[in-house]
C-alpha positions in Angstrom: 121.2 96.8 150.2 119.5 100.0 149.1 115.8 100.3 148.6 114.9 102.4 145.5 111.6 103.2 143.8 111.1 104.1 140.1 113.3 103.2 137.2 115.8 101.1 139.1 117.2 99.5 135.9 119.1 102.8 135.3 121.0 102.4 138.6 123.3 99.8 137.1 124.4 102.0 134.3 124.8 104.9 136.7 127.1 102.9 138.9 124.8 103.1 141.9 124.2 99.3 141.9 125.9 96.2 140.7 122.6 94.2 140.5 119.0 95.0 141.0 116.0 93.0 142.2 112.8 94.3 140.6 109.1 93.5 140.7 108.5 92.6 137.1 106.0 90.7 135.0 107.9 90.2 131.8 111.3 91.7 132.2 111.0 93.6 129.0 112.0 97.0 130.6 115.1 95.4 132.1 116.1 93.9 128.7 115.4 97.2 127.0 117.9 98.8 129.5 120.5 96.2 128.4 120.3 94.1 131.5 119.9 90.3 131.7 117.7 88.4 134.0 119.6 85.6 135.8 118.5 83.0 138.3 115.0 82.0 139.4 112.4 84.5 140.6 112.7 85.4 144.2 109.0 85.3 144.7 105.8 84.5 142.7 102.8 86.5 143.8 99.2 87.3 142.9 96.7 89.8 143.9 93.5 88.5 145.5 90.3 90.4 146.3 88.8 89.1 149.5 85.2 90.1 150.3 83.7 89.9 153.8 80.4 88.1 154.1 78.9 91.3 155.5 77.2 93.9 153.5 79.7 95.2 150.9 81.0 98.7 151.4 80.1 101.3 148.7 82.3 101.1 145.7 83.3 97.4 146.2 81.1 96.2 143.4 82.5 98.8 141.1 86.1 97.7 142.0 85.2 94.1 141.5 83.6 94.8 138.1 86.6 96.8 137.0 89.1 94.1 138.0 87.0 91.5 136.3 87.0 93.7 133.1 90.8 93.8 133.1 91.0 90.0 133.6 88.6 89.4 130.7 90.5 91.9 128.5 93.7 89.8 129.0 91.9 86.8 127.5 90.4 88.5 124.4 91.4 90.8 121.5 89.4 92.8 119.1 89.6 91.5 115.5 88.6 93.7 112.6 88.5 92.5 109.0 86.9 93.2 105.6 85.1 90.4 103.8 83.0 90.1 100.6 79.3 90.1 101.4 78.9 86.7 99.9 81.3 85.2 102.5 80.0 87.2 105.5 78.0 84.3 107.0 81.0 81.9 106.9 83.3 84.6 108.3 81.0 85.5 111.3 80.6 81.8 112.0 84.4 81.9 112.7 84.2 85.1 114.8 80.8 85.1 116.5 82.0 87.5 119.2 80.6 87.4 122.7 77.1 88.6 121.8 77.3 89.1 118.0 79.9 90.7 115.7 79.5 94.2 114.4 79.0 94.1 110.6 79.1 97.4 108.8 78.9 98.2 105.0 82.0 99.5 103.3 82.2 102.2 100.7 83.3 99.6 98.1 80.1 97.8 97.0 80.0 94.1 97.9 82.2 94.4 101.0 81.5 94.7 104.7 83.7 95.4 107.8 83.4 93.0 110.7 84.5 93.5 114.3 84.4 90.9 117.1 86.1 89.9 120.3 88.0 86.7 119.9 90.1 84.6 122.3 93.6 85.9 122.4 95.2 82.4 122.3 93.3 81.6 119.1 94.2 84.7 117.2 96.5 83.3 114.5 94.3 80.3 113.8 91.2 82.5 113.4 93.1 84.9 111.1 94.2 81.9 108.9 90.6 80.6 108.7 89.3 84.1 107.9 91.8 84.5 105.1 90.7 81.2 103.7 87.1 82.5 103.4 88.2 85.7 101.7 88.7 88.1 104.6 91.4 90.8 104.1 92.8 93.7 106.1 92.6 91.6 109.2 93.7 93.6 112.2 94.1 92.6 115.8 93.9 95.1 118.7 94.6 94.5 122.4 91.8 95.3 124.8 92.9 97.0 128.1 89.6 96.8 129.9 86.0 95.9 129.2 82.6 95.3 130.8 80.5 92.2 130.0 
């Protein structure tokens, strides 16, 4: 057994290794390198932030807020779309956002652009409902981090 760091998936193609064990979340990098995942995972793990009951050290609140922001970002996406003004109330009822959606006028008269955070697991259903009320140019963007 040889411990390696870095892009270990290349070691098979270089003849350095016959098989590799890698810490992965999805396996997409391994598949992109032409490798197959076989067998069950060796270990399932999770990161846990443990706070002492004592007075928190400087910076701990910031770290906690940042970690929470990443966790929230994994559950939501940004959805942008254009909708005729006469349908905007129906559309924003579908995408109320966390506080309120952003609604901006477009250059074309009678249209507005809307931006809102929506639950990632509801994306396609929401897009279908928006399309039914006249929304077009519906775009979904991943969020990497946020603060609520």
